[in-house]
C-alpha positions as CSV (number, residue, x, y, z in Angstrom):
1,X,84.5,20.4,-23.6
2,X,84.3,17.7,-26.3
3,X,82.4,14.7,-24.9
4,X,84.6,12.0,-23.9
5,X,85.6,9.1,-26.1
6,X,85.3,5.6,-24.5
7,X,86.6,2.0,-26.2
8,X,83.5,0.0,-26.3
9,X,83.4,-3.8,-25.5
10,X,80.7,-5.9,-25.6
11,X,80.4,-9.0,-22.4
12,X,77.8,-12.0,-24.0
13,X,76.5,-13.5,-20.9
14,X,77.4,-10.9,-18.4
15,X,74.9,-11.2,-16.4
16,X,76.2,-15.1,-15.4
17,X,78.7,-16.0,-12.8
18,X,82.2,-15.8,-14.3
19,X,80.2,-12.8,-16.7
20,X,79.4,-10.9,-14.3
21,X,82.7,-10.9,-12.3
22,X,84.7,-10.1,-15.2
23,X,82.6,-7.0,-16.2
24,X,83.3,-5.3,-12.7
25,X,87.0,-6.7,-13.3
26,X,87.0,-4.6,-16.4
27,X,84.9,-1.7,-15.5
28,X,86.8,-1.0,-12.1
29,X,90.4,-1.8,-13.9
30,X,89.9,0.1,-17.4
31,X,88.1,3.5,-16.6
32,X,88.4,4.3,-20.7
33,X,86.0,1.1,-21.1
34,X,82.0,1.4,-21.2
35,X,80.4,-2.5,-21.4
36,X,77.9,-3.7,-23.1
37,X,76.1,-6.8,-21.3
38,X,74.2,-8.7,-24.0
39,X,72.5,-11.3,-21.6
40,X,69.3,-13.5,-22.3
41,X,68.6,-13.9,-18.8
42,X,67.8,-17.7,-18.9
43,X,68.1,-19.4,-15.5
44,X,71.7,-19.1,-14.4
45,X,71.4,-15.0,-15.9
46,X,70.6,-12.9,-12.8
47,X,70.9,-9.1,-13.1
48,X,71.4,-8.8,-9.2
49,X,75.1,-9.9,-10.0
50,X,75.8,-6.4,-11.3
51,X,73.4,-4.2,-9.2
52,X,76.7,-2.5,-7.8
53,X,77.3,-0.8,-11.4
54,X,73.8,0.2,-12.7
55,X,73.8,4.1,-11.7
56,X,77.6,3.9,-12.2
57,X,77.6,5.3,-15.8
58,X,80.2,3.2,-18.7
59,X,77.5,0.1,-17.9
60,X,74.7,-0.9,-20.5
61,X,72.6,-3.6,-20.3
62,X,71.0,-5.7,-23.6
63,X,68.4,-8.0,-23.3
64,X,68.7,-10.3,-25.9
65,X,69.5,-14.2,-27.5
66,X,73.2,-14.1,-29.4
67,X,71.0,-16.4,-31.3
68,X,69.2,-13.1,-33.1
69,X,70.8,-11.9,-36.2
70,X,69.1,-8.8,-36.2
71,X,69.7,-7.6,-32.6
72,X,73.2,-8.4,-33.3
73,X,73.5,-6.5,-36.6
74,X,71.7,-3.4,-34.8
75,X,73.9,-3.2,-32.0
76,X,77.4,-3.9,-33.8
77,X,76.3,-1.9,-35.8
78,X,75.6,1.2,-33.2
79,X,78.0,1.0,-31.1
80,X,81.1,-0.2,-32.8
81,X,82.7,-2.8,-30.2
82,X,86.7,-2.6,-29.7
83,X,86.3,-6.6,-28.3
84,X,83.7,-9.2,-27.7
85,X,84.1,-11.7,-24.8
86,X,81.5,-14.2,-25.3
87,X,80.5,-16.2,-22.2
88,X,76.8,-17.3,-23.1
89,X,76.6,-20.6,-22.6
90,X,74.4,-23.4,-21.6
91,X,76.4,-25.1,-18.9
92,X,75.5,-27.6,-16.8
93,X,76.4,-31.5,-17.7
94,X,72.8,-32.5,-16.2
95,X,70.8,-30.0,-18.1
96,X,72.7,-31.4,-21.2
97,X,71.7,-35.5,-20.4
98,X,68.5,-34.4,-20.0
99,X,67.6,-32.1,-22.6
100,X,70.6,-31.1,-25.6
101,X,68.0,-28.7,-27.8
102,X,69.0,-25.9,-25.4
103,X,72.6,-26.3,-25.3
104,X,73.0,-26.4,-29.3
105,X,71.1,-23.6,-29.6
106,X,73.1,-21.5,-27.6
107,X,76.6,-22.7,-27.3
108,X,76.7,-23.6,-31.5
109,X,74.2,-21.6,-32.9
110,X,75.1,-18.5,-30.7
111,X,78.5,-18.6,-31.3
112,X,77.9,-19.0,-34.7
113,X,76.3,-15.9,-35.2
114,X,78.4,-13.8,-33.0
115,X,81.8,-15.0,-35.0
116,X,79.7,-13.8,-38.0
117,X,78.5,-11.1,-37.1
118,X,82.1,-10.1,-35.8
119,X,83.8,-10.7,-39.7
120,X,81.0,-8.3,-41.0
121,X,81.7,-6.0,-38.7
122,X,85.6,-6.1,-38.9
123,X,85.6,-6.4,-35.1
124,X,89.0,-6.2,-33.9
125,X,89.3,-9.0,-31.1
126,X,86.9,-11.7,-30.3
127,X,87.3,-14.1,-27.4
128,X,85.8,-17.7,-27.0
129,X,85.3,-18.5,-23.3
130,X,85.6,-22.6,-23.1
131,X,86.1,-25.4,-20.6
132,X,88.5,-28.0,-19.9
133,X,85.9,-30.6,-20.9
134,X,86.4,-30.2,-24.1
135,X,89.4,-32.3,-23.7
136,X,87.5,-35.4,-22.3
137,X,88.5,-37.7,-19.9
138,X,92.1,-37.7,-19.0
139,X,93.0,-40.9,-17.4
140,X,96.9,-39.6,-16.6
141,X,99.2,-36.8,-17.8
142,X,97.5,-33.3,-18.4
143,X,95.8,-31.5,-21.6
144,X,97.8,-29.1,-23.7
145,X,96.3,-26.4,-26.0
146,X,97.3,-29.3,-29.0
147,X,95.5,-32.3,-27.7
148,X,92.6,-33.7,-29.3
149,X,89.0,-32.9,-28.6
150,X,87.1,-35.8,-27.2
151,X,84.3,-34.5,-25.7
152,X,81.9,-36.8,-23.2
153,X,78.3,-35.4,-23.0
154,X,76.0,-33.0,-24.8
155,X,77.3,-29.8,-22.9
156,X,81.0,-30.8,-24.0
157,X,80.6,-31.3,-27.4
158,X,78.6,-28.4,-28.1
159,X,81.8,-26.1,-26.1
160,X,83.7,-28.2,-28.5
161,X,81.8,-27.8,-31.8
162,X,82.1,-23.6,-30.6
163,X,85.9,-24.3,-30.5
164,X,86.0,-26.1,-33.9
165,X,83.9,-23.2,-35.5
166,X,86.1,-19.9,-34.1
167,X,88.8,-21.9,-35.3
168,X,87.5,-22.1,-38.4
169,X,86.7,-18.7,-38.7
170,X,90.2,-18.0,-37.8
171,X,91.9,-20.0,-40.9
172,X,89.2,-19.4,-43.1
173,X,88.4,-16.0,-42.3
174,X,91.1,-14.6,-40.6
175,X,88.9,-13.9,-37.9
176,X,91.2,-12.3,-35.2
177,X,89.5,-14.2,-32.5
178,X,91.3,-16.1,-29.4
179,X,89.9,-19.3,-27.0
180,X,90.3,-19.7,-23.2
181,X,89.8,-23.3,-21.7
182,X,89.5,-22.9,-18.0
183,X,89.1,-25.4,-15.3
184,X,86.2,-25.0,-12.8
185,X,85.9,-21.9,-11.6
186,X,84.4,-21.4,-7.8
187,X,83.7,-17.9,-5.8
188,X,80.7,-15.6,-5.1
189,X,78.0,-15.0,-7.4
190,X,77.6,-19.2,-8.6
191,X,74.1,-20.4,-9.3
192,X,73.6,-22.8,-6.3
193,X,73.1,-25.7,-8.8
194,X,77.0,-26.4,-9.6
195,X,79.0,-28.6,-6.6
196,X,80.3,-25.6,-4.3
197,X,77.5,-23.2,-4.1
198,X,74.7,-26.2,-4.0
199,X,76.9,-28.0,-1.0
200,X,76.5,-24.1,0.7
201,X,73.4,-23.7,0.6
202,X,72.2,-27.3,1.1
203,X,74.6,-27.5,4.3
204,X,73.1,-24.0,5.2
205,X,69.8,-25.5,4.9
206,X,70.2,-28.3,6.6
207,X,69.5,-30.4,3.3
208,X,71.8,-33.4,1.8
209,X,74.3,-32.8,-0.9
210,X,74.2,-34.9,-3.9
211,X,77.2,-36.6,-4.9
212,X,77.6,-38.6,-8.2
213,X,78.7,-41.9,-7.8
214,X,81.9,-42.4,-5.4
215,X,83.1,-38.4,-5.4
216,X,86.2,-39.9,-6.3
217,X,86.3,-37.9,-9.9
218,X,89.5,-35.7,-10.0
219,X,88.4,-31.6,-11.0
220,X,90.7,-28.8,-11.6
221,X,89.7,-25.8,-9.0
222,X,89.8,-22.3,-10.2
223,X,89.1,-19.1,-8.5
224,X,87.0,-16.9,-10.8
225,X,89.0,-14.0,-9.8
226,X,92.3,-15.6,-11.5
227,X,90.0,-16.7,-14.3
228,X,89.1,-13.4,-15.1
229,X,92.3,-11.9,-15.1
230,X,93.9,-14.6,-17.6
231,X,91.4,-13.6,-20.2
232,X,92.0,-10.0,-19.1
233,X,95.7,-10.9,-20.0
234,X,94.6,-13.0,-23.1
235,X,92.5,-10.1,-24.3
236,X,95.0,-7.5,-24.1
237,X,98.4,-9.2,-24.7
238,X,97.3,-12.8,-26.5
239,X,98.4,-12.9,-30.4
240,X,95.5,-13.6,-32.5
241,X,94.9,-17.1,-33.6
242,X,96.0,-18.2,-30.3
243,X,94.6,-20.8,-27.7
244,X,95.2,-20.7,-23.6
245,X,94.4,-23.5,-21.0
246,X,93.7,-21.6,-17.6
247,X,93.8,-23.6,-14.4
248,X,95.2,-24.1,-10.8
249,X,94.7,-27.0,-8.4
250,X,93.5,-30.6,-8.5
251,X,90.9,-32.1,-6.2
252,X,88.8,-35.2,-5.6
253,X,85.2,-33.9,-5.6
254,X,84.7,-35.5,-2.0
255,X,88.0,-33.4,-1.2
256,X,85.8,-30.2,-2.4
257,X,83.0,-31.0,-0.2
258,X,84.9,-31.7,2.7
259,X,86.7,-28.4,2.8
260,X,83.1,-27.0,2.2
261,X,82.0,-28.9,5.2
262,X,84.6,-28.2,7.4
263,X,84.2,-24.7,6.9
264,X,80.8,-25.0,8.1
265,X,81.7,-27.0,11.2
266,X,79.3,-29.8,9.3
267,X,79.8,-33.6,9.3
268,X,80.2,-34.7,5.7
269,X,79.5,-37.9,6.1
270,X,76.3,-37.6,7.8
271,X,75.3,-34.1,5.2
272,X,75.8,-36.0,1.3
273,X,74.2,-38.9,-0.3
274,X,75.5,-40.7,-2.8
275,X,73.6,-41.5,-5.9
276,X,73.7,-42.6,-9.6
277,X,76.9,-41.1,-11.4
278,X,76.0,-39.5,-14.6
279,X,76.0,-41.8,-17.6
280,X,79.4,-41.5,-19.2
281,X,80.5,-39.4,-16.7
282,X,84.4,-38.4,-16.8
283,X,86.4,-39.3,-14.1
284,X,89.6,-36.6,-14.2
285,X,89.7,-33.4,-15.6
286,X,93.5,-32.6,-16.1
287,X,94.7,-28.9,-17.8
288,X,98.1,-28.0,-18.5
289,X,98.3,-24.2,-18.4
290,X,101.8,-23.9,-18.7
291,X,101.6,-21.5,-22.2
292,X,99.7,-18.8,-20.7
293,X,102.3,-18.7,-17.6
294,X,104.9,-18.9,-19.7
295,X,104.2,-16.4,-22.7
296,X,101.7,-14.2,-20.7
297,X,103.4,-14.2,-17.5
298,X,99.9,-15.2,-15.9
299,X,99.6,-17.2,-12.2
300,X,96.6,-17.8,-9.7
301,X,96.7,-15.4,-6.8
302,X,93.7,-17.2,-4.6
303,X,94.3,-20.8,-4.2
304,X,91.6,-23.2,-3.6
305,X,92.6,-24.0,0.0
306,X,93.2,-20.3,1.0
307,X,89.8,-19.1,-0.2
308,X,87.1,-21.9,0.4
309,X,86.6,-20.4,3.5
310,X,85.8,-17.3,2.3
311,X,83.7,-18.0,-0.2
312,X,81.4,-19.9,2.1
313,X,81.6,-17.0,4.2
314,X,80.0,-15.1,0.8
315,X,77.2,-16.9,0.9
316,X,76.8,-17.0,4.7
317,X,76.8,-13.4,4.0
318,X,74.4,-12.9,1.2
319,X,71.4,-15.4,2.2
320,X,69.3,-12.7,0.5
321,X,70.9,-13.2,-2.9
322,X,70.6,-17.0,-3.2
323,X,67.3,-17.5,-1.5
324,X,65.5,-15.0,-4.2
325,X,67.2,-17.7,-6.5
326,X,65.8,-20.8,-4.4
327,X,62.4,-19.5,-4.2
328,X,62.1,-20.4,-7.7
329,X,60.1,-24.2,-8.0
330,X,62.6,-25.3,-11.4
331,X,65.6,-24.8,-8.7
332,X,63.9,-27.3,-6.0
333,X,62.5,-29.8,-9.0
334,X,66.1,-29.7,-10.8
335,X,67.8,-30.5,-6.9
336,X,65.1,-33.5,-6.6
337,X,66.4,-35.1,-10.6
338,X,69.8,-34.6,-9.0
339,X,69.1,-36.7,-6.0
340,X,66.8,-39.3,-8.1
341,X,69.6,-39.5,-10.9
342,X,67.2,-41.1,-13.6
343,X,69.0,-39.4,-16.9
344,X,66.8,-41.4,-19.6
């Protein structure tokens, strides 16, 4: 019998929060796909996120940096990828204020390396995973895909720069690429420095939750499984050179923390500590996701109010996963810096 032929898909940053969910999503939905996960395993990359796939076949982990041109040439030349999806990024605003160099390295130089390699090896489709933060602070209304990019911090500026690089390759080299800009994701396996998992593990450990400023900042919340389904639809049905926003419901940060506290039967007022706000902090993000709903038929299934208790329960049931992360000195050094809110 002839060996089975698979469609090879490269996921960059597949050991992180959203990337690992997308790897699993593709793996179980498309049995003819072989998934390659290229991840440098910086602090937020975690192979424990995908232990269920390690011995099943059709999944291969590759340790490496997307900035490493020699490595990219080797694996692209060997595996003939049909699709490349890039989640690899530094993503935390606070960290970008304290030290922006890693963000420039990965989020700009890394994307440049990827798209140039895709051009060289004529990869049929490249997906850049971006963020609502590239649009900056939205006082009123909603950001469509045509809105100007107006980033407010080194993280969002590096992501906006990556988007512009990808769009320049679309125009100049006709690179068959698409950009997906998602709002704040939540769900299992999220690294515990982000708002929701930080709140959950802090409350479980009877520690205070650091709250930037008043906590009245508005963010749009999207379950990670809904974001994965959106990227899947874009990957398979989106026209080349397109940009799609993906979002669900808006909540104030303080409302999100209240929902987490309620799920744990805690009194939020006694568990939070307000710190100085970030310098230049954005007060409101507001994505308009009409385009992906209208053109590709996507709609969210896992709404915040229905799912937040289940996410809290996942962290309660998987203490071994996050206590292993919290055992690292670097994590609690960062936690302390968030309380001190000294950015300069």
